[in-house]
Structures are given as structure tokens and as C-alpha cells.
C-alpha positions as CSV (number, residue, x, y, z in Angstrom):
1,M,0.1,-0.3,0.2
2,L,2.6,2.2,0.7
3,W,4.3,1.3,-2.5
4,W,1.5,2.2,-4.3
5,R,1.4,5.6,-2.6
6,A,4.5,6.7,-3.3
7,R,4.3,5.9,-6.4
8,T,1.2,7.9,-7.4
9,A,2.6,10.8,-5.4
10,G,5.8,10.8,-7.5
11,N,3.5,11.2,-10.3
12,R,1.9,14.7,-8.9
13,F,5.3,16.6,-9.3
14,E,5.9,15.4,-13.1
15,S,3.0,17.8,-14.2
16,A,4.3,21.1,-12.1
17,P,6.1,22.5,-14.8
18,A,2.8,22.7,-16.8
19,E,2.1,25.5,-14.3
20,P,4.2,28.6,-15.3
21,D,3.1,28.1,-19.0
22,H,-0.5,28.5,-17.8
23,R,0.2,31.7,-16.0
24,E,2.2,32.9,-19.2
25,N,-0.9,32.2,-21.3
26,K,-3.2,34.1,-18.7
27,L,-1.1,37.1,-18.4
28,F,-0.5,36.9,-22.4
29,E,-4.0,37.1,-23.1
30,Q,-4.4,39.8,-20.5
31,L,-1.8,41.7,-22.3
32,I,-3.5,41.0,-25.9
33,Q,-6.5,42.2,-24.6
34,A,-5.2,45.7,-22.9
35,A,-3.5,46.2,-26.4
36,R,-6.4,46.1,-28.4
37,K,-8.6,48.3,-26.1
38,G,-6.0,50.7,-25.6
39,S,-5.7,50.4,-21.9
40,A,-2.9,52.4,-20.0
41,S,-2.5,49.1,-17.8
42,T,-0.5,47.5,-21.2
43,P,3.2,48.7,-20.4
44,A,2.6,47.0,-16.5
45,L,0.9,44.0,-18.4
46,L,4.0,43.6,-20.5
47,V,6.6,43.6,-17.6
48,Q,4.6,40.9,-16.0
49,W,4.5,38.8,-19.0
50,A,8.0,39.4,-19.9
51,N,9.3,38.2,-16.5
52,Q,7.1,35.2,-16.5
53,R,8.2,34.5,-20.2
54,F,11.5,35.2,-19.4
55,A,12.1,33.7,-16.3
56,G,15.3,35.5,-14.5
57,Q,15.7,38.6,-15.9
58,N,13.3,40.7,-13.7
59,F,12.6,43.8,-15.8
60,K,11.1,46.8,-13.9
61,T,9.9,49.1,-16.5
62,A,8.3,48.5,-20.4
63,S,11.7,50.3,-21.8
64,E,13.8,47.5,-20.4
65,V,11.6,45.2,-21.9
66,L,11.7,46.7,-25.3
67,A,15.2,46.8,-25.0
68,G,15.7,43.2,-24.3
69,L,13.1,42.0,-26.9
70,N,14.8,44.5,-29.6
71,N,11.9,44.8,-31.8
72,A,11.3,48.0,-33.8
73,T,7.6,47.3,-34.4
74,L,6.7,46.6,-30.8
75,S,8.9,49.6,-29.6
76,A,6.9,51.8,-32.6
77,E,3.6,50.3,-31.4
78,L,3.9,50.9,-27.4
79,R,4.9,54.3,-28.1
80,R,2.0,55.2,-30.0
81,L,-0.2,54.0,-27.4
82,Q,1.5,55.8,-24.6
83,A,1.3,59.2,-26.6
84,R,-2.3,58.4,-27.1
85,L,-2.4,57.9,-24.0
86,F,-0.5,60.6,-22.5
87,A,-0.2,63.0,-24.9
88,P,-2.4,66.2,-24.9
89,G,-4.7,66.6,-27.5
90,A,-3.8,62.3,-28.9
91,D,-6.7,60.2,-30.2
92,T,-9.4,59.8,-28.3
93,A,-10.3,56.0,-26.9
94,E,-12.4,55.7,-30.0
95,N,-10.1,56.2,-32.3
96,W,-7.6,53.2,-30.9
97,D,-6.8,50.6,-33.4
98,G,-5.0,48.2,-31.0
99,R,-4.4,45.4,-33.8
100,A,-1.0,46.2,-34.7
101,L,0.2,46.2,-31.4
102,A,-1.7,42.8,-30.5
103,K,-0.1,41.0,-34.0
104,A,3.7,42.8,-32.7
105,L,3.2,41.3,-29.2
106,Q,2.2,37.9,-30.8
107,Q,5.5,37.8,-33.3
108,V,7.0,38.4,-30.5
109,R,6.3,35.7,-28.5
110,E,6.4,33.2,-31.6
111,Q,9.3,34.5,-32.7
112,R,10.8,33.9,-28.8
113,K,8.9,30.4,-28.7
114,S,12.1,28.9,-30.9
115,E,14.7,31.1,-29.2
116,E,16.6,30.8,-26.2
117,P,15.6,32.9,-23.0
118,L,17.5,36.4,-22.9
119,G,20.7,36.1,-21.0
120,S,20.5,32.1,-21.3
121,E,23.9,31.8,-22.9
122,L,26.6,31.0,-21.1
123,P,30.3,32.5,-21.4
124,P,32.7,30.9,-23.2
125,L,34.7,28.2,-21.1
126,Y,37.9,29.3,-23.1
127,P,37.7,32.9,-23.9
128,D,39.9,34.1,-26.9
129,S,42.1,36.2,-24.6
130,L,43.0,33.0,-22.7
131,S,44.3,31.8,-25.8
132,A,48.3,31.8,-26.5
């Protein structure tokens, strides 16, 4: 009986790695919805999603995320949103079309799925400066 219980308890831990993906998916969906609506919470959600997606980076601002992702389209669309939200005389919410921002976010996510997370590269074991 104890053998069976210990065996089934071990199986519970195998499914644990799926939890971060679930959280990342939820955060990404919130981010996409905010981007489409032109919400002021979009930059904060971008930081939360990036910290979940690229564990260990500890981004604090949307600018840090944009610098790490290095995607000109995403940067331009986020600047456009911030200008609409905070610039005097900017477009109203009725004129906002967040599809381009949402598309840029989805492209970054798809592109980064196939790549290693940011900062995951190890330094070379024998750097060129040590070679004789």
C-alpha cells in the first residue's frame, strides 16, 4: 500500500512544469486584451508577461522589456499607445486600433518560442583572451 501511494505521489510532481506555461498564457491573454483596448495597463502587463516568459530577467519597466526584445515594430506601437494615452490632444479611445500592437506582441512571442530565453547564454569556457 505504501509503495502504491509513494508511486502515485511521485506522478504529481511531473505535471508541475506545466504551471508556468498556464500563467504565461493567462498573462499574455490579459496583455493582448489590454493592447487591443488601448488600456493604460498595457505597459505594466508587458512587464509582468516578460518576467514570466523570460524567467530570471527581472524587468522593472516596459523600456527594459523593449530593449531586451529588440523589436522595432513593438517599440513603435507601444510608443504610439503611450502617446495616445499621455500626450495632450492625442487621439481618443474611440480612434484607437490596437490590432497592430497585438500583432507585434504575438510575433514576438512566436519568435521567442523557438529561441533561448534572454540572457541564457553561458560565457565561453575558454575565452579568446586566454588563448596563447
